[in-house]
C-alpha positions as CSV (number, residue, x, y, z in Angstrom):
1,M,-6.3,4.7,12.4
2,L,-3.0,3.6,10.9
3,R,-4.1,5.0,7.5
4,T,-4.9,8.3,9.1
5,V,-1.6,8.4,11.0
6,N,0.2,7.3,7.8
7,R,-1.2,10.4,6.0
8,V,-1.3,13.0,8.7
9,L,2.2,12.7,10.1
10,P,4.1,13.0,6.8
11,G,1.8,15.9,5.9
12,L,2.6,17.7,9.2
13,A,6.3,17.0,8.7
14,G,6.2,18.4,5.2
15,L,4.3,21.5,6.4
16,V,7.0,22.1,9.0
17,L,9.8,21.7,6.5
18,V,8.1,24.0,4.0
19,V,7.5,26.7,6.7
20,L,11.1,26.5,7.9
21,G,12.5,26.5,4.4
22,G,10.3,29.3,3.3
23,S,11.2,31.4,6.3
24,V,14.9,30.9,5.7
25,L,14.4,31.9,2.1
26,A,12.3,34.9,3.1
27,V,15.0,36.1,5.6
28,G,17.6,35.6,3.0
29,L,15.7,37.8,0.6
30,G,15.5,40.6,3.1
31,V,12.3,40.1,5.1
32,R,12.8,41.1,8.7
33,P,12.4,38.1,11.1
34,P,10.8,38.3,14.5
35,T,13.1,38.7,17.5
36,W,12.5,35.1,18.6
37,W,13.5,33.5,15.3
38,I,16.5,31.1,15.0
39,H,18.6,33.6,13.0
40,D,18.8,37.3,13.1
41,G,19.0,38.6,9.6
42,R,20.1,38.4,6.0
43,H,23.8,38.0,6.8
44,D,23.3,35.5,9.6
45,V,24.3,31.9,8.7
46,L,22.6,28.6,9.7
47,L,25.9,26.8,10.1
48,A,28.8,28.8,11.5
49,D,32.4,28.3,10.1
50,G,33.4,26.1,13.0
51,D,30.4,23.8,12.4
52,R,31.0,23.6,8.6
53,T,34.8,23.1,8.7
54,R,34.9,20.7,11.7
55,W,35.2,17.6,9.5
56,R,36.8,19.3,6.4
57,D,40.1,17.5,6.8
58,E,38.3,14.1,6.8
59,G,37.9,12.9,3.3
60,W,35.0,10.6,4.1
61,W,32.7,13.2,5.7
62,W,31.0,15.0,2.7
63,P,30.6,11.8,0.6
64,A,29.1,10.1,3.6
65,V,26.6,13.0,4.1
66,V,25.7,13.0,0.4
67,A,25.2,9.2,0.4
68,V,23.0,9.3,3.5
69,L,20.9,12.1,2.0
70,A,20.6,10.2,-1.3
71,V,19.4,7.0,0.6
72,A,16.9,9.1,2.5
73,V,15.5,10.6,-0.7
74,L,15.2,7.2,-2.3
75,F,13.5,5.8,0.8
76,A,11.1,8.7,0.8
77,L,10.2,8.2,-2.9
78,W,9.7,4.5,-2.3
79,W,7.4,5.2,0.6
80,L,5.4,7.8,-1.3
81,A,4.9,5.3,-4.2
82,A,3.8,2.6,-1.7
83,V,1.3,5.0,0.0
84,L,-0.2,6.2,-3.3
85,R,-0.4,2.8,-4.9
86,R,-3.8,1.1,-4.6
87,P,-3.1,-2.6,-4.0
88,R,-6.8,-3.5,-4.3
89,L,-9.4,-2.7,-6.8
90,A,-11.9,-0.2,-5.4
91,E,-14.7,-0.7,-7.9
92,V,-15.7,-3.0,-10.8
93,L,-17.5,-1.8,-13.9
94,V,-20.6,-3.9,-14.4
95,D,-22.2,-4.1,-17.8
96,T,-25.9,-3.6,-17.3
97,G,-26.8,-4.5,-20.9
98,D,-28.4,-1.1,-21.8
99,G,-25.2,0.6,-23.1
100,E,-24.6,2.1,-19.7
101,G,-22.6,0.7,-16.8
102,A,-22.8,0.4,-13.1
103,L,-20.1,0.4,-10.5
104,L,-19.8,-2.4,-8.0
105,R,-17.7,-1.9,-4.9
106,G,-14.7,-4.2,-5.2
107,R,-14.8,-5.0,-1.5
108,A,-18.4,-6.3,-1.8
109,L,-17.3,-8.7,-4.6
110,E,-14.2,-9.7,-2.6
111,D,-16.4,-10.5,0.5
112,A,-18.9,-12.5,-1.5
113,L,-16.1,-14.5,-3.2
114,T,-14.3,-15.0,0.1
115,A,-17.5,-16.3,1.8
116,E,-18.4,-18.7,-1.0
117,A,-14.8,-20.0,-1.3
118,G,-14.6,-20.4,2.5
119,A,-17.8,-22.5,2.4
120,L,-16.3,-25.1,0.0
121,R,-15.8,-28.6,1.4
122,G,-12.3,-29.1,2.7
123,V,-11.5,-25.4,3.0
124,R,-10.6,-24.1,6.5
125,G,-10.0,-20.5,5.5
126,A,-10.2,-18.3,2.4
127,R,-9.2,-14.8,1.4
128,A,-9.9,-13.1,-1.9
129,A,-8.7,-9.8,-3.4
130,L,-9.4,-8.1,-6.7
131,V,-6.6,-6.4,-8.6
132,G,-6.2,-5.0,-12.1
133,R,-8.4,-2.5,-13.9
134,R,-12.1,-1.9,-13.1
135,S,-13.1,-3.0,-16.6
136,A,-10.9,-6.2,-16.4
137,P,-10.5,-7.3,-12.8
138,E,-8.4,-10.3,-11.7
139,A,-8.9,-12.3,-8.5
140,R,-6.2,-13.4,-6.1
141,V,-7.5,-16.2,-3.9
142,R,-5.8,-17.9,-1.0
143,L,-7.2,-21.1,0.4
144,Q,-6.2,-22.9,3.5
145,L,-7.1,-26.5,3.1
146,E,-8.0,-29.1,5.7
147,P,-5.6,-32.0,6.0
148,H,-8.0,-34.4,4.3
149,A,-9.0,-32.1,1.4
150,D,-8.2,-33.0,-2.2
151,P,-6.5,-29.9,-3.8
152,G,-7.6,-30.9,-7.3
153,E,-11.2,-31.2,-6.4
154,T,-11.2,-28.0,-4.3
155,L,-9.6,-26.0,-7.1
156,S,-12.1,-27.4,-9.6
157,R,-15.0,-26.5,-7.4
158,L,-13.6,-23.0,-6.7
159,T,-13.3,-22.5,-10.5
160,T,-16.7,-23.9,-11.5
161,E,-18.7,-22.5,-8.5
162,S,-17.2,-19.6,-6.6
163,L,-15.3,-17.8,-9.4
164,A,-18.1,-18.6,-12.0
165,H,-20.7,-17.0,-9.6
166,A,-18.6,-13.9,-9.1
167,R,-17.9,-13.6,-12.8
168,D,-21.6,-14.0,-13.7
169,S,-23.0,-11.8,-11.0
170,A,-20.7,-8.9,-12.0
171,G,-21.5,-9.5,-15.7
172,L,-17.8,-10.0,-16.6
173,T,-16.8,-11.9,-19.7
174,S,-13.8,-13.4,-17.8
175,L,-12.4,-13.3,-14.3
176,P,-8.8,-14.6,-14.4
177,A,-7.6,-15.8,-11.0
178,E,-4.4,-16.7,-9.2
179,V,-5.1,-19.3,-6.6
180,R,-2.7,-20.2,-3.8
181,L,-3.4,-23.4,-1.8
182,R,-1.9,-24.0,1.6
183,A,-2.4,-27.1,3.7
184,A,-3.5,-26.5,7.3
185,R,-1.3,-28.1,9.9
186,H,-2.8,-30.0,12.7
187,G,-1.3,-31.0,15.9
188,P,-1.2,-34.5,17.4
189,E,-4.5,-35.6,18.9
190,R,-4.7,-37.2,22.3
191,V,-6.4,-40.6,22.3
192,N,-8.0,-41.8,25.5
């Protein structure tokens, strides 16, 4: 739902701005507007003299307006880049050995890696994500360890078992991984 709203609302806002801007341009070029439109004709202005010159004597006004608009444009560009960027790998190219390739959904490999890493002894919770290119994926694994777990042993088992199974099942030559370990906190226990 959030993804839909994140794409539909800016699209509608852009459409409204394009329609309003296009209509102002059309009226300025001589197209006769309808009677209910916000300005009457070619020589009508959007901002009257009183509105435009109200802050003219204040030296800070126009630089402030330009600065606010520049920040708004930079924010809009940053937001657009964040929306268009794919943080996760959608698919992984699997070598089938016959000169052709197959595509494996990245989410399926992430789910398998998460399940296998979560089943390791001493792991309370796991989360895996694939990043990089589809021909050379990289794994980012986060593990929440039980208080009694040995981080070295858990990392060794993750490398030799879970990551090795994921690499072998996808037919990859290598699967570099960034692993973050976090110890689980536990509260005091009541003794009767």
